[in-house]
C-alpha positions in Angstrom: 10.7 6.6 -18.6 13.9 6.0 -16.7 13.7 6.4 -12.9 16.3 6.8 -10.1 15.0 5.4 -6.8 16.3 7.0 -3.5 16.5 4.5 -0.7 16.9 0.7 -0.6 14.5 -0.3 2.2 11.3 -2.4 2.2 9.5 0.1 0.0 12.1 0.1 -2.7 11.3 -3.5 -3.7 7.6 -2.5 -4.3 8.8 0.6 -6.2 11.0 -1.6 -8.5 8.1 -4.0 -9.2 5.7 -1.1 -10.0 8.3 0.5 -12.3 8.8 -2.8 -14.2 5.1 -3.6 -14.4 4.4 -0.2 -15.8 7.0 -0.8 -18.6 9.4 1.8 -17.3 13.1 1.3 -16.2 14.8 1.8 -12.9 18.5 2.7 -13.4 19.2 1.8 -9.8 18.7 2.6 -6.1 20.8 5.1 -4.3 21.4 4.4 -0.7 24.0 6.1 1.5 24.2 3.1 3.8 25.5 0.9 0.9 22.4 -1.2 0.3 21.7 0.0 -3.2 23.3 0.0 -6.6 24.7 3.5 -6.0 26.3 4.6 -2.7 26.5 8.3 -3.7 25.3 10.6 -6.4 28.8 10.7 -7.9 28.4 7.0 -8.9 25.4 7.7 -11.2 26.7 7.5 -14.8 23.4 7.0 -16.7 20.9 9.6 -17.7 17.3 9.3 -16.4 14.0 11.2 -16.3 12.6 11.1 -12.8 13.5 10.6 -9.1 11.3 8.8 -6.7 12.3 9.2 -3.0 11.0 6.8 -0.4 14.0 7.1 1.8 14.2 9.4 4.9 13.6 13.1 5.2 17.3 13.6 6.3 18.2 13.0 2.6 16.2 16.1 1.5 18.9 18.7 1.2 21.5 16.5 -0.6 18.7 15.2 -2.9 17.5 18.6 -3.8 21.0 19.9 -4.4 21.5 17.0 -6.9 18.2 17.5 -8.6 18.7 21.2 -9.0 22.2 20.8 -10.4 21.0 18.1 -12.9 17.5 19.6 -13.6 15.6 16.5 -12.5 12.0 16.4 -11.3 11.3 14.6 -8.0 8.5 12.8 -6.3 9.2 13.1 -2.5 7.2 10.4 -0.6 9.0 10.7 2.7 7.4 12.3 5.7 8.5 13.9 9.0 10.2 16.9 7.4 11.5 19.7 9.5 10.4 23.3 8.8 13.8 24.0 7.3 13.5 21.0 4.9 10.0 22.0 3.9 11.4 25.5 3.0 14.1 23.9 0.9 11.5 21.9 -1.0 9.5 25.0 -1.6 12.5 26.9 -2.9 13.6 24.1 -5.1 10.1 23.9 -6.7 10.7 27.4 -8.2 13.2 25.7 -10.5 12.1 22.1 -10.9 8.8 20.2 -10.6 8.3 18.4 -7.3 5.4 16.3 -6.0 5.4 16.4 -2.2 3.1 13.5 -1.2 2.4 12.3 2.4 0.6 9.3 0.8 0.8 8.2 -2.9 -2.2 5.9 -3.0 -5.3 6.9 -5.0 -7.6 5.8 -2.2 -6.1 8.0 0.5 -6.2 11.0 -1.8 -9.9 10.2 -2.4 -10.3 9.9 1.4 -9.0 13.4 1.7 -11.6 14.8 -0.6 -14.4 12.8 1.1 -13.3 14.0 4.5 -13.3 17.6 3.3 -16.9 17.3 2.2 -18.0 15.3 5.3 -16.5 17.9 7.6 -18.2 20.8 5.8 -21.7 19.2 6.4 -21.0 17.7 9.9 -19.8 21.0 11.3 -21.1 20.4 14.9 -19.8 16.8 15.2 -16.8 15.9 17.4 -13.9 14.7 15.2 -11.2 12.2 16.0 -8.5 10.8 13.8 -7.1 7.3 14.5 -4.1 6.0 12.5 -2.4 2.6 12.7 1.0 1.5 11.4 3.7 -1.2 11.8 6.0 -1.1 14.8 9.0 0.1 12.8 7.4 3.4 11.7 9.5 6.3 13.0 7.2 9.3 12.8 3.9 9.8 14.7 1.4 10.9 13.8 1.8 9.8 10.2 2.1 12.2 7.3 -1.3 11.1 6.1 -2.8 11.9 9.5 -1.2 15.4 9.4 -2.7 15.9 5.9 -6.1 14.9 7.2 -5.7 17.5 10.0 -5.0 20.1 7.4 -8.0 19.0 5.3 -10.4 19.1 8.2 -9.0 22.5 9.4 -9.5 24.0 6.0 -13.0 22.6 5.7 -13.9 24.0 9.1 -12.6 27.5 8.1 -11.6 28.2 11.7 -8.7 27.6 14.1 -8.9 24.1 15.6 -7.2 22.8 18.8 -5.2 19.6 18.0 -4.8 17.1 20.8 -2.4 14.3 20.4 -3.0 11.1 22.4 -5.4 12.6 24.9 -4.6 12.0 28.6 -6.5 13.2 31.7 -8.1 15.9 29.6 -11.7 16.6 28.9 -12.6 17.2 25.3 -13.1 20.9 24.4 -15.0 22.5 21.5 -13.3 23.0 18.1 -10.9 20.2 18.8 -9.4 17.4 16.7 -8.2 14.4 18.6 -5.3 12.5 17.0 -4.3 9.0 18.0 -1.4 6.9 16.8 -1.1 3.1 17.1 2.1 1.2 16.3 1.9 -2.6 16.3 3.0 -5.6 14.4 3.1 -5.4 10.6 0.1 -3.1 10.0 0.7 -1.5 6.6 -1.5 1.5 7.2 -5.0 2.4 8.4 -6.6 5.9 8.8 -10.0 6.6 10.2 -11.8 9.8 10.7 -14.6 9.5 13.3 -17.5 12.0 13.5 -19.8 11.7 16.5 -22.7 13.7 17.9 -25.4 12.6 20.3 -26.5 9.1 19.5 -24.8 8.7 16.1 -21.3 8.0 14.8 -20.0 8.2 11.2 -16.6 6.7 10.5 -14.7 7.1 7.2 -11.8 4.7 6.9 -9.0 3.7 4.5 -7.0 0.5 5.0 -3.9 -0.4 3.1 -3.5 -4.1 2.6 -0.1 -3.8 0.8 2.6 -1.3 0.2 2.1 -1.8 -3.5 -0.7 0.7 -3.6 1.9 3.4 -2.6 4.5 2.3 -5.2 1.9 2.0 -8.0 0.5 5.5 -7.1 4.0 6.9 -7.1 4.9 5.6 -10.6 1.6 6.8 -12.0 2.2 10.2 -10.5 5.6 10.3 -12.1 4.0 9.6 -15.5 2.2 13.0 -15.1 5.0 14.8 -13.4 7.5 14.2 -16.2 5.7 16.7 -18.4 5.1 19.3 -15.7 6.9 22.6 -15.5 8.5 23.8 -12.3 6.3 24.0 -9.3 5.2 22.2 -6.1 2.4 19.7 -6.7 0.5 17.1 -4.7 -1.1 13.8 -5.9 -4.5 15.4 -6.5 -2.7 17.8 -8.9 
């Protein structure tokens, strides 16, 4: 499998290593800031099978335009998309196969399933989400935290009030508290805390290296390459 990587930041080094260790080939990295092997889509002169995007959500439109024109499937691992960008992804998935992943690690996607089940049986417990990342991360809360909110809300089967970084506000019923920490070089940590009376249950995933994300992305591409058009997630 030949892969085009979008972005030339820190994650791209891990993606290149995961591609190589999986016996696939990266034809190069495209970076509009000039840090990759390609500075524009016009410079790509080699055919390939898949696109992995770990760049920035502002690249979404131009990336989708290229993918649609050249009939290439994409794994989009960026977060922080606007409503307009999400609609563009959904429209493009009617013609090509796209994985939209807020987190590409196997463990986090297992966490989502565990949290869904835990929420369904701890239905009268208070719920708080705490996520921690490095001090360079732009979006808050993280895409993974937003996915956890969706998972919990669906398991609750009712409208939930979402409170971000509570301040001078008493907790109310049917509420999910969401707290973001940005410090140092924390790769990523997500905790869901359930509490009632004198007991606390905490479910946590900790990323010790970004390689879990790049390995997961490449493995997902191995499945996506044979998929027909549609919008998929990592669980799919």
